KOLBA-668242 format. One line per field, with one value per residue: residue in three letters; residue number from 1; x negated, y, z of N, C-alpha, C, CB in turn. Coordinates in steps of 0.001 Angstrom, whole numbers. Each point is the difference from the previous one (the first is absolute). Glycine has a CB too. Layout:
BEGIN
r = c(ala, ...)
k = c(NUM, ...)
n_c1 = c(X, ...)
n_c2 = c(Y, ...)
n_c3 = c(Z, ...)
ca_c1 = c(X, ...)
ca_c2 = c(Y, ...)
ca_c3 = c(Z, ...)
c_c1 = c(X, ...)
c_c2 = c(Y, ...)
c_c3 = c(Z, ...)
cb_c1 = c(X, ...)
cb_c2 = c(Y, ...)
cb_c3 = c(Z, ...)
// end
This chain:
BEGIN
r = c(unk, unk, unk, unk, unk, unk, unk, unk, unk, unk, unk, unk, unk, unk, unk, unk, unk, unk, unk, unk, unk, unk, unk, unk, unk, unk, unk, unk, unk, unk, unk, unk, unk, unk, unk, unk, unk, unk, unk, unk, unk, unk, unk, unk, unk, unk, unk, unk, unk, unk, unk, unk, unk, unk, unk, unk, unk, unk, unk, unk, unk, unk, unk, unk, unk, unk, unk, unk, unk, unk, unk, unk, unk, unk, unk, unk, unk, unk, unk, unk, unk, unk, unk, unk, unk, unk, unk, unk)
k = c(1, 2, 3, 4, 5, 6, 7, 8, 9, 10, 11, 12, 13, 14, 15, 16, 17, 18, 19, 20, 21, 22, 23, 24, 25, 26, 27, 28, 29, 30, 31, 32, 33, 34, 35, 36, 37, 38, 39, 40, 41, 42, 43, 44, 45, 46, 47, 48, 49, 50, 51, 52, 53, 54, 55, 56, 57, 58, 59, 60, 61, 62, 63, 64, 65, 66, 67, 68, 69, 70, 71, 72, 73, 74, 75, 76, 77, 78, 79, 80, 81, 82, 83, 84, 85, 86, 87, 88)
n_c1 = c(-843, -1587, 1948, 327, -2116, 2757, -368, -1502, -2353, -509, -518, -2240, -1693, -98, -1278, -2599, -1044, -541, 2054, 940, 2846, 193, 2496, 1466, 1090, 2292, -116, -2567, -234, -2180, -1810, -67, -2772, 1824, -3230, 139, 682, -2721, 649, 746, -2781, -1676, 1566, -323, -3179, -12, 1959, 260, -2054, 2282, -3271, -616, -2101, -721, -1712, -121, -1720, -2457, -1515, 938, -710, -3003, -454, 994, -1780, -2681, 601, 640, -3401, 864, -3221, -603, -2220, 2244, 2115, -1984, 1780, 2553, -1410, 335, 3330, -352, -2893, 1245, 2660, -926, 494, 2485)
n_c2 = c(-1181, 2159, 1571, 1580, 1877, 771, 1892, -183, -1782, 1888, 2491, -1467, -799, 2992, 1106, -1965, -425, -2706, 195, -2785, 1194, -475, -1662, 488, -3038, 2712, -2920, 357, 3316, -2086, 2604, -1715, 1259, 611, -1171, 173, -3176, 1530, 299, -3021, -964, 1753, -1136, -2974, 193, 990, -2038, -2801, -1450, -538, -634, 3438, -898, 3352, -2747, -160, 2886, -975, -758, 2605, 1933, -960, 615, 2976, 766, -840, 1733, 2771, 126, -2221, -422, 3409, -352, 2184, -1757, 705, 2742, -2006, -1189, 3088, 1105, 609, 1320, 2163, 1060, 3083, -1308, 2271)
n_c3 = c(0, -2122, 2701, -2745, 1501, 1510, -2542, 2843, -1176, -2439, 1844, 1713, -2582, -1085, 2784, -403, -3571, 1942, 2722, 1251, -896, 3414, -1557, 2805, -822, -163, 1718, 1746, 374, -1984, -693, -2769, -523, -2811, -394, -3146, 122, 510, 3089, 375, -1092, 2096, 2456, -840, -78, 3139, 1258, -1927, 2011, 2705, -539, 378, 2486, -597, 548, -3243, 151, 2221, -2633, -1475, 2406, 25, -3037, 252, 2492, -1447, -2519, 1839, 917, 2509, -419, -269, 2641, -955, 1934, 2730, -183, 510, 2787, 1157, -1168, 3047, -302, -2240, 1870, 258, 3092, -888)
ca_c1 = c(843, -732, 906, -323, -186, 1079, -522, -692, -1310, -780, -401, -1044, -1209, -505, -566, -1310, -458, -1033, -41, 1100, 1185, 748, 1452, 695, 1225, 1013, 755, -841, -896, -1390, -726, -785, -892, -50, -1264, -261, -467, -1467, -426, 360, -920, -1281, 166, 205, -1277, -809, 621, 933, -522, 96, -1176, -1070, -507, -1053, -1268, -563, -696, -1124, -1281, -86, -127, -1352, -908, 197, -481, -1454, -483, 381, -976, 144, -1242, -1034, -462, 500, 1350, -108, 420, 1425, 164, -189, 710, 510, -1046, -300, 1166, 3, 965, 564)
ca_c2 = c(1181, 1255, 1142, 1170, 1256, 983, 1270, 684, -634, 355, 1405, 44, -563, 962, 1145, -417, -1076, -881, 6, -729, 768, -664, -31, -528, -762, 753, -893, -516, 1099, -410, 755, -785, 788, -259, 407, -623, -1380, -29, 371, -1141, -1105, 329, -127, -1426, -699, 326, -447, -1089, -1283, -37, -631, 997, 417, 984, -612, -640, 998, 582, -252, 913, 1358, 135, 101, 1314, 1023, -25, 535, 1408, 823, -42, -514, 992, 613, 1377, -43, -202, 1221, -112, -826, 860, 1222, 778, 779, 1158, 874, 1157, -155, 1336)
ca_c3 = c(0, -86, 162, -817, 718, -56, -510, 1098, 143, -1186, 150, 1025, -597, -991, 725, 520, -885, 510, 1461, 637, 381, 1058, -172, 1167, -211, 747, 884, 1087, 381, -153, -1011, -950, -840, -1443, -570, -1296, 79, 23, 1355, 848, -266, 629, 1442, 287, -132, 1175, 1239, -214, 441, 1456, 578, 6, 1299, -244, 406, -1189, -814, 741, -669, -1139, 524, 525, -1146, -618, 923, -27, -1271, -94, 690, 1457, 572, -264, 1255, 115, 564, 1447, 688, 290, 1189, 1168, -394, 1128, 653, -849, -48, 907, 1080, 302)
c_c1 = c(-887, 985, -481, -167, 1248, -588, -793, -1412, -911, -517, -1138, -1320, -618, -635, -1406, -538, -1147, -85, 1152, 1126, 753, 1485, 617, 1249, 1071, 847, -830, -906, -1469, -632, -853, -854, 133, -1369, -217, -602, -1518, -538, 281, -989, -1372, 83, 133, -1310, -896, 566, 878, -467, -31, -1213, -1180, -379, -1178, -1376, -684, -797, -1254, -1345, -189, -173, -1420, -1001, 93, -549, -1522, -544, 335, -938, 105, -1265, -1171, -422, 488, 1403, -23, 454, 1483, 275, -83, 696, 381, -1056, -356, 1157, -141, 1075, 521, -199)
c_c2 = c(1243, 1157, 1185, 1222, 854, 1273, 767, -572, 390, 1431, 123, -540, 961, 1214, -298, -1135, -808, -98, -810, 941, -805, 92, -636, -749, 669, -876, -467, 1067, -426, 813, -944, 956, -460, 454, -715, -1396, -78, 330, -1154, -1146, 259, -183, -1464, -766, 273, -658, -1237, -1351, -32, -655, 968, 364, 929, -558, -668, 981, 549, -199, 958, 1440, 253, 177, 1371, 1096, 54, 611, 1473, 894, -31, -509, 955, 652, 1443, 49, -159, 1234, -57, -884, 829, 1344, 871, 855, 1262, 992, 1153, -197, 1390, 412)
c_c3 = c(0, 141, -834, 885, -109, -606, 1071, 198, -1159, 114, 1025, -550, -1012, 668, 508, -853, 621, 1506, 581, 396, 1060, -301, 1242, -426, 850, 917, 1196, 595, 36, -1118, -839, -811, -1446, -475, -1316, 177, 79, 1390, 952, -178, 619, 1507, 385, -84, 1200, 1250, -135, 493, 1521, 652, 55, 1431, -264, 386, -1190, -860, 664, -698, -1177, 465, 494, -1137, -650, 897, -2, -1269, -161, 789, 1503, 675, -211, 1321, 186, 587, 1520, 782, 380, 1217, 1273, -219, 1203, 668, -785, -80, 972, 1052, 358, 1432)
cb_c1 = c(1845, -1772, 588, 1260, -2465, 1213, 1947, 2227, 1055, 1365, 2355, 1749, 932, 1767, 2310, 636, 700, -1201, -1107, -1626, 166, -1802, -213, -889, -1250, 54, 1326, 64, 1872, 524, -24, 1770, -1600, 2534, -932, -340, 2014, -32, 442, 2411, 1232, -499, 1091, 2334, 186, -644, -70, 766, -1379, 2465, 804, 807, 759, 1664, 916, 1909, 2184, 1283, 110, 1423, 2429, 630, 220, 2039, 2041, 41, 250, 2359, 17, 2447, 844, 927, -2002, -1409, 818, -1893, -1753, 457, -967, -2205, 875, 1657, -883, -1516, 1407, -842, -1163, 1670)
cb_c2 = c(-1244, -1059, -784, -971, -93, -1003, 102, 448, -1922, -1594, 749, -265, -2298, -761, 684, 698, 1391, 533, 2246, -1700, 1111, 528, -152, 1877, -2201, 1605, -742, -2221, 974, -2334, 2031, -1817, 340, 292, 436, 2278, -711, 656, 2446, 666, -483, 1623, 2257, 161, 144, 2175, 2334, 1253, -224, -76, -2209, 898, -2164, 1852, -361, -1606, 586, -402, -2424, -1563, -15, -1397, -2461, -848, -322, -2023, -2259, -701, 1413, -371, -2308, 421, -1469, 629, -982, -1584, 1283, 333, -1925, -1132, -1233, -1770, -2116, -1457, -1938, 1526, -2103, -382)
cb_c3 = c(1220, -1480, 2321, -1944, -430, 2038, -1585, 1112, 1233, -1393, -589, 1791, 341, -1594, 665, 2347, -1964, -2016, -50, 833, -2309, 1680, -2538, 1401, -476, -1877, -1977, -1095, 1324, 825, 1494, -117, 1929, -307, 2282, -1015, -1277, -2419, -472, -143, -2128, -1844, 93, -887, -2492, -1057, 693, -1914, -2106, -239, -852, -2208, 1158, 397, 2315, 30, -979, 2084, 691, -1344, 641, 1989, -379, -1188, 1419, 1415, -993, -300, -1957, -286, -392, -2334, -137, -1952, -2146, -406, -1266, -2426, -1246, 505, -1988, 345, 973, -1314, -671, -1830, 891, -1743)
// end
């Protein structure tokens, strides 16, 4: 079943192209989001897999952080940031 957009929904979508639009069921008062299929597919690919655990990404994050210069000795100054702050 593919419900059709009401003219009001279509107008709201046209006012914010590519952006999500909140709609309310006038009987249940529940709120829903209308968004373009491409946006939904991107979000679903990120959050749709219930087996996703951020811990699984730690190794990749560590590799990227190291390659981004975090291991650079010049970054050591940030480890002692508070001692360099002006105290009012």
